[in-house]
C-alpha positions, 0 to 999 in steps of 0.5 A, spaced: 500 500 500 502 506 498 500 513 499 502 520 496 502 526 501 502 533 498 506 536 504 512 533 508 509 530 514 512 528 521 517 522 522 511 520 527 506 520 522 511 516 517 513 511 523 505 509 524 504 508 517 510 503 516 507 499 522 501 498 518 504 496 512 503 503 508 509 506 505 508 514 503 511 518 498 512 526 500 511 531 494 509 538 497 505 541 491 504 548 494 509 553 496 508 559 501 511 566 499 511 572 504 508 578 502 512 584 505 506 589 506 506 596 510 501 595 516 499 602 519 494 600 524 491 594 527 484 593 529 482 591 537 481 584 535 486 579 531 483 574 526 488 568 524 486 562 520 492 559 518 499 557 521 502 560 515 499 567 517 502 567 524 509 565 522 510 570 517 507 576 521 512 574 527 517 575 522 516 582 522 518 586 528 514 592 526 507 588 525 509 584 532 509 591 536 503 593 533 499 586 535 502 585 542 497 585 547 491 584 543 486 578 543 485 574 537 480 569 534 483 563 530 481 557 526 485 550 528 488 547 534 495 548 531 494 555 529 492 556 536 498 553 539 502 557 535 499 563 537 499 562 544 507 560 543 508 567 540 504 570 546 498 572 543 491 570 547 486 566 543 479 568 546 476 562 542 478 557 537 474 554 531 474 548 527 472 552 520 472 559 518 465 559 517 464 557 524 468 563 526 464 568 522 457 566 524 460 567 532 463 574 530 456 576 527 452 573 532 456 576 538 461 581 536 458 586 531 461 592 535 468 590 535 473 591 530 478 586 527 484 585 523 484 579 519 491 576 517 491 571 511 493 569 505 491 572 498 488 565 496 483 564 502 476 562 503 471 568 503 466 566 509 469 571 514 470 577 510 463 576 506 459 575 513 462 581 516 462 586 510 454 584 510 453 586 517 457 592 516 462 590 521 469 593 522 474 589 518 481 590 515 484 585 511 492 584 511 494 579 506 501 577 508 502 571 503 501 568 497 500 560 495 504 558 489 502 551 486 508 547 485 504 540 482 507 535 477 504 530 473 505 523 477 506 517 473 506 512 478 499 509 481 498 511 489 492 507 493 491 514 497 492 521 496 493 526 502 491 533 502 492 538 507 489 544 504 484 546 499 490 550 495 493 543 495 487 540 492 487 545 487 494 544 485 494 537 484 488 537 479 492 543 475 497 537 472 493 530 474 486 527 474 483 523 479 486 515 479 480 511 479 481 506 485 485 511 489 482 514 496 483 521 498 484 523 505 483 530 507 485 534 514 479 538 514 472 540 511 474 545 507 479 541 504 474 535 503 469 540 500 474 542 495 476 535 493 468 533 492 468 537 486 473 532 483 471 525 486 466 522 492 472 517 494 475 520 500 475 520 508 475 527 512 479 527 519 474 528 525 479 534 527 484 537 523 490 534 526 495 528 524 493 523 529 486 524 526 488 523 519 492 517 521 485 514 524 481 515 518 487 512 514 487 506 519 480 505 519 480 505 511 485 500 510 485 496 516 479 496 519 474 495 513 
């Protein structure tokens, strides 16, 4: 059994797959490029929906000074852990941008927000907040470049970790008829569903949950 991972995974992840007789080929099919922009003013509450945005923001000493001591909403457990590590207080973490948008519209209409994000992103947050005329500044701090290639070899399964990775894969490839997809979260699986119905989605967006659905599909079925 052989899987294709569309990003580099941890040694632990690979070791756990080896234990159940599965080999994995890693090929990152997206690249994150920082966008160095000048930010004059940061609103009272921060929004982060990806680890990439957090990492790039904290490469800028000037931005770090502006966000110091501000509270934050975020999407994803890993994003939350990284923000906490950087000293940012996370008020609440959500599993998806859509869930966060609904919460903000319902509970924080009078607050102001700075959303640090990529140039390519899901639109739920800005669409929902703009519709309610809420105060939102969008700061695009990185762009995603597709780096896919045509894969000649057959894979029994393909692992996707973001909607962008799905889109990148299909710029060079079609879906292998008998392959099964494994998605890190609902946004990723929603994008993959445009191309195939043959996939599973992790209950939570973590490597361990991804391992669980791989194990369930290949070992328990």
